[in-house]
C-alpha positions in Angstrom: 0.1 -0.2 0.0 1.2 3.6 -0.9 1.6 6.9 1.6 -1.5 8.3 -0.4 -3.8 5.2 0.2 -2.6 4.6 3.7 -3.3 8.8 4.5 -7.0 8.2 2.3 -7.3 5.0 5.4 -6.5 6.9 7.9 -8.4 10.2 7.2 -11.9 7.4 6.8 -11.3 5.6 9.3 -9.3 8.2 12.2 -5.8 8.7 13.0 -5.9 6.3 16.0 -6.1 3.3 13.7 -3.3 0.8 13.8 -1.3 1.1 9.8 0.0 -1.9 10.6 -3.7 -3.8 10.8 -4.2 -1.8 7.9 -1.7 -3.1 5.4 -2.7 -6.8 6.8 -6.1 -6.3 5.8 -4.8 -5.1 2.1 -2.7 -7.3 1.6 -5.3 -9.4 2.2 -8.2 -7.9 0.5 -6.6 -5.7 -1.9 -9.2 -3.2 -1.4 -8.9 0.1 -0.2 -12.9 0.5 0.2 -12.9 -3.6 1.3 -10.6 -2.6 4.1 -12.4 0.7 5.4 -15.5 -1.5 5.2 -14.4 -4.4 7.1 -12.9 -2.0 9.7 -16.1 0.3 9.9 -17.9 -3.1 10.1 -16.7 -4.3 12.9 -16.2 -1.6 15.1 -20.8 -1.4 14.5 -20.5 -5.0 15.6 -18.8 -4.3 18.9 -21.0 -1.6 19.4 -24.2 -3.4 19.1 -22.6 -6.0 21.3 -22.7 -3.6 24.0 -26.0 -1.9 25.7 -26.6 1.1 23.3 -28.1 3.7 26.3 -27.0 3.4 30.2 -28.2 5.8 32.6 -28.0 5.7 36.0 -30.6 8.2 37.7 -28.9 11.0 38.3 -25.2 10.1 38.1 -24.3 9.7 34.1 -26.3 8.8 31.5 -24.4 7.3 28.3 -26.2 6.8 24.2 -23.7 5.1 21.7 -26.9 5.0 19.5 -25.6 8.1 17.5 -22.1 6.3 17.1 -23.7 3.2 15.5 -25.8 5.5 13.5 -22.5 7.4 12.4 -20.8 4.5 11.4 -23.9 3.1 9.4 -24.0 6.0 7.2 -20.4 5.9 6.4 -20.5 2.3 5.9 -23.5 3.5 3.3 -21.6 6.1 1.2 -18.7 3.6 1.0 -20.8 1.2 -0.4 -22.2 3.7 -2.9 -20.2 2.8 -6.2 -19.9 6.2 -6.6 -18.3 7.7 -4.0 -14.3 8.1 -4.8 -11.6 5.6 -3.7 -8.3 6.1 -4.4 -7.3 4.0 -7.1 -11.0 2.8 -7.9 -12.4 3.8 -11.3 -16.2 5.6 -10.9 -18.6 3.8 -13.0 -20.2 6.3 -15.2 -17.6 9.1 -14.6 -17.4 11.1 -17.5 -14.1 12.1 -17.2 -12.4 9.0 -15.9 -10.8 6.3 -18.7 -13.6 5.6 -21.1 -13.6 2.5 -23.0 -15.3 2.3 -26.4 -14.8 1.3 -30.3 -14.5 3.7 -33.0 -15.3 3.2 -36.9 -12.6 5.0 -39.0 -14.4 4.6 -42.4 -11.8 6.4 -45.7 -13.0 9.1 -47.2 -14.3 8.5 -51.1 -12.0 9.4 -53.6 -12.4 11.8 -56.5 
């Protein structure tokens, strides 16, 4: 994985993310999008494994449901194939590389 790809992953997943773990995942998955989605899904699963709301009357109240919703929005955005990811082409992008067939015809001679 190159430095620009690593910077994109850290910007997407947060600077505290272990870069060694990201390198290992990238070596296995071969896609920045797949690495980011795997990490985000693991984070969501970890939050869902714990109670989303904890309250002690008059002492403390903790609600992580907003964090789960934020992770779900981030996952949905990355699952959208039009979301730009370094090293990937965007389907239907007019500025991206295109392929097609061009037929050339000779002009009739006079």
